N, C-alpha and C positions, 0 to 999 in steps of 0.2 A: 518228728513225730512218727509213730508207728500205728498202722491201722490193723485192728484185729476184727475179722468177721467170723461169726459162729452160726452154723446152720441149725435147723430145727432139732435134730437129735442131740446136739450139743447143749441145748437149753430146754430139754423135754420135761424136766422136773427139778425139784429143789436141789438134789445132789448134783445133777448135771450143771446147774447154774453155779453152784459153789465151786465145782471143778473149773469152770470158766474163769472165775475170779482168782483161783490159785494160779492159773496159767498166765494171766495178765499182770498180776501184782508185782513180780520181779522186774517188770519193764516200766513201771509207772513213772519213774523219774525222767524218762524221755518225753513224757507227754503222750497220751494215748487217745485213740478214737476206737470205741468198741461198737461194732455194727452187728445187730442181731436179727435173725429171722424170727418168725413165730415159733412157738413150741411145736414139736413134731405132731403132725396130724391136725393142727388147728386150722390151717388154711383149707384143708379138705372139708372140715366141719363148717367153715364159713361158706364154702361153695354149696354145701347141702342147705345151709340157711338161706342163701340167695335163691336156690331152686324152690324152697318151701314158700318163700315170700312171693315169688313169681306165680306159684300154683295157688296162692291165697290159702295156704294150709297153716292156719294160725296155731293149731295145737303142736305141730311139728316144729314150727319156728320157735315157740316158747320153750319146748323141750330142749332144743339145741342151744338156745341162749342160756338156759339154766345150767346145762351141762358144762358149757364154756366157763360160766361164772364160778361154778363149783370147783372146776379143775384149777383155775388160776388162784382162787381164794385159798386153796390148800397150801400153796407156797407161802402164804402170809404166816402160817403157823411157825415157820422157821425164823420169823422176825420178832423183835421185841420193841416196845416203847415207840420212840420217835420214828425209826425206820419203818416200822409196821404202819404207822399212821400215814406217812408220806406215800408209801406204796399203795395202801388201801384207798386213799383219796384219788390217786391216779387211776386205779382200776375202776373205781366207781364212776369216774368221769367218762371213761371210755365206754363202759356198759350203758351208761345213761344216754350217750350219743347213739349207740347202736340201737337201743330200744326206741329212741325217737325216730330214727330212720326207718325201722321196721314198721312202727305204728303208722307213720306217714305214708309208706308204700301201700299198706293195707287200706288206708282211707282213700287213697287215690286210685287204687286198683292197678298200680304200675310200679315196677322196680326198674328204674332207668339204669343205663350204663354208669351214669354218674353216681347213683346210690349204690350200685353193685361195687364199684371201686372203693367207695368210702367204707362199706362193710368189709370187703375183702382185705383191706389194709389194716384192719383193727387188730389182727393177731400180733403184728410187730409192736404196736403201741402197748399191748398188754404184757408181752414178754419183757420189753425194756423197762416198763414200770417196776416189775419184780426184780430185774437185775439191778436197777438203781437202788431199791431198798436193801438188797443183799450187799451191794457195794458200800453203802453208807454204814451198815452194821459192821462190815469188815474194816472200817476205818479209812476207806478210800475217799479221796476228794472227788466225788462223783457229781457230774452235771448232766441231768437228763434233758436232752434236746429233742425238738420236734423236726424230723426230717422234712415234713411238709412245708416248713418255713425256710428251708435251705435248698432243697433240690427242686429246681423249676423245670416244668415239663410243658409239652403241648397238651391238647385235650383229647388225645386218642385213648379214651378210657379202655383199660384192660391191657394195653401195651403202649404206654405213653413214651414219646421221644423226649430226651433230655435237652433243654436249652442251655448249652454249655456256658456261654458268656455270663448269663444271669446267675447260673448256679455257682460258677467259680467266684464271682464277686461276693455273693452272700456267704459262701462257705469260708473263704479266706478272711472275711471280715469278722466272723463269729468264732470260728474254731482256731483260736490263736494258740501256738505251742507254749505250754507252761509246764515246767517240771511238777510232777505229782498230780496233775489234773487228768481225770478220765472223763472224756465226753462219751455219753451213751446215746446211740442213735439207732433208728429203725432202718433196716434195709427194705427194698421192695417198693417203698412209697415215696411220693412227691406231691406236688400240687402245681396247678397252672399259675400263670401270672396273676390271676384273680383269686388265688387261694383255694381253688376247688381241688379236693383230694383226687389223686390218680395212683395207678400202680404201673410198674415197669414190665409186667409179664412174669410168668413163673421162672424162678431162678434169678430174678432181678436183684436179690440181696447182694450177690457177688458184685454185680455191676455198681450198686450203690457204694459198696466199700471201695471199689476202684476209683469211682468219681470223687469221693471224699479224699482219698489218698492223693489223687492227681491235683486237686484244688489246693491242698496244703503242702504239696511237694514232699510227701512222706518219704522216710528212709526206706520203708518196705511196706508191703501189704501182705498180711497173713490170713489165709483162708483155712479155717479149722472145720473139719468135717468128720466123717466116721470111717475113713480109710487112711492107710499110711501113704498119703500123697497120691500122685498120678501113677497109675499102674500100667504095666505092659499090656494088659487086657483086662476084661471084666473078671475079677476074682471069684464071683459067684458062679461063673461058667468054667473057669480054668483055675483050679486051686493052686497051681504052681506060678500064678502071676506074681510079678515082683514090682516093687516100687522103683521109679526112675529117679536117681539122685538129682540130675540136672537136665532141664529141657530148654529149648528156645521158646520165645513167645510164639513164633510161627507154628512150631510143632504142637504146642499146647492148644492154640486156637483151632488148628486143623482137627485135632483129636476131639475137642469139645463140639465142633460143628458136626462131626460125623458120628457122634453117639456117646463119647465118654462123658459121664455125668458129674465129674468131680467139680469142674468149674464151668460157669456160664460163659459162652463164647464172647460176649461183649465185655466181660471182665478184663480181658487181655488188652484191649485197645487203649484205654486211657493210660495204663501202665506202660505200654509200648512207646507211646508218644513222649513220655517223660523219662524213660529209662529206669522206671521203678521196679525192682525185683518183686516177684510174687512168690510167697512161700506157702505151700499146701501141706497141712499137717493133720494129725489125727487126735481129736480131743480125748479119746479113750486110751491113747498110747502116746502121750505127749513127749516122751523121751525119744521116740523115733524121729530121725532127721527129716522125713518127708521128702518133698520135691521142691526144688527152687527153680522158678521159671525166670529166665533172664535173656539178655540180648543174644548171647552166644553160648553154645554147648560144644564140648570137645569131640564127641563121638559121631560117626556117620553110620549109615545103614539103617535097617528097620529098628525103630525104638519102641513102637507100640502099635497095637491093632485095636480098632474100634468098629463097632457095627451099629447100624440103625435100621429099624424096621419101619413099617408104615409108609413105604415109598411106592410111588407109581411111576412106571416107565412109559414114556410116550414117544412114538416114532412117527415122523411125518415123511412120506416118500413122494417125490414129485420130479418129473422130468424137467420142470421149469427151473430147477436148481442148476442144471448143467450149463456151464459157461455163462451164468447169469450173475448179476449183482443186485443187491437190494432185497434178496429173498429172506435172508436172516433178519434184516430189519423189520420186514413185514411180520415174520414169525414171532419175534420177541415183542413186537407191539401188541400182539394178541394176548400174550401172557401178562403184559403190563395192564391191559384193559381189564383183565380178570383178577388183577392184584395177586398174581401167583408167582412166587419166586422159583426160579430154575436152579437146581443144584449142580448137576453134572451134565455135560454136553459132549456128544461125539458126532462128527459129520463125515459123510462120504460124498461122492459126486452127486447122488440123487436122493439122499436121505439125511435126516437129522434125528438123533435119539437124545432124549432129555429125561432127567428125573425131577419130580416135584414131591414135596412133602405132603401137601394138602391143597385142595381147591374146593371152595364151597359150592361151585357150580361146574362140576366136571363134565356134565352133558353139554352145557352151554359152551364150555371151552372146546370140546370135541367138534361141535358144529362149526365154531368159528375157524378152527384149524383146517377143517375139511374144505374151506375155500382155497387152501393152498395145495392140497394133495390128499393122498390116502393116509388115513390116521389109524394107528394101532395103539391101543391103550392096554397096558399090563399092570393091573393092581397087585397088591400083596407081594411086593418085591422088597429087597433089602440092599443096603450098601455096606460092603466090607472095605474098610480103609486101612491101608498100611502107611504109617507115618514115620519119616526119618530123613536125615540129611543126605543129600547126594544120591538118592535112589537111582536116578537116571544114569549115573556113571557106572553102575554095577551091571555088567552084561549078563550075569547069571541070575539076577534077581527075579525077573519074570518067569524064567524057566523053572526055578525052584518053587515059585509061588503057585504056578499052575500044576506042578507035580504034587504039591501038598493038597490041592483041591480034590485029587483022586477022581477025576471025571465029573465033578459037579459042574453043570452048565453055567457059563458066564455070559450074561446078556449084554454087557457093556463094560468097556475098560476105559478109564479116564485118568490121565496124569495131570495133576494140577499145575497151573502156571508157576506156582511157587517152587516146583521141583522137589517138594518134600512129601508129596502125597500121591499114592496110586490107589484108585478106588475101583472096585469091581461090583457090578450089580448082579445079584443072585435072586433066586426065589426066596421068599421069606423063610420058608421051611428048611432051606439049606444053610441058613446063617449059623445055626448052632452046631 
């Protein structure tokens, strides 16, 4: 089987959805899984809806629901007879459930994380209902599935963790490879063991596709987006950016983690564990070869550059570090207590510098860290990451890198343990 995942811009309207079907149809005899995101912009609208419900703004909530219903119903105009009725019934069921959730929240005066997740995942249910109708009309043997009945998660609403053994058992039992069959599934959503709807976090549709692919031992996983594969850097900022024909899993994961938005970082891991290649292609330019992500790639040196803003640099200085043991354990236990992930770390004899992406209680974290030493916090920083094979073997690499910065101050340098990533921390304003 082959897994195809299409992002929001790839299913943003009727014509885009028809293009999706043109892309997958030549491969239908292998047996397909089609995983779809919500239509472009729909998830943002659903977030607005949730905010309106929390603010008890009934008028705005009704306006947003009507706009969503009107947008999705327009796609039905491209369908005829039976396919239209099937898609229409599926849409009506989703909107009925959404309105019930909204009405209940207004009555109770509360929009819980559980309700928020159920609303937030509705976009994928709507887009796949329409894709199913279009697929039937095109003569495909389409089976619309409910990912909430297959992808089992814990109950961390908003960013649920996948329970792999349970998920693998369900998926492998239901999504059996049959020539000509197209299984249409939602990305981004799952459910707890008790059937309560959850979401995997933003970008989780890629993760869903990878999980489904891993569970059925897919031949490959194809991620279709709006760029020509994984680029050497952000083409919006550097017009001469090029697509990279082949990358390793590790390189792609590093790029994704440090700011490249083409693939979700967690997408890579299920594929890595099973040796499944991931192909990244452009829906608007399907003839372009894109990027294939696999276990090995032939070239060394810098392959790509990624940047990420919204970073905070924290430095803890303490004489107690000198010739002592256990200091780092105490330090990182504080970050653990504040449920804050550390990205980059650099140490000296008496100081430790770290970057974090976010912390809900930065003042509290500072106070806790001050029990260990002097604390300096620098917000509004950015990480510039250079990714490629065997960077540490190139003696000229860092010299050329700092020369290219032309005097821009570097606040931290970190070489990843994987030896394929060198990251520099700069002021956010210097990143571009």
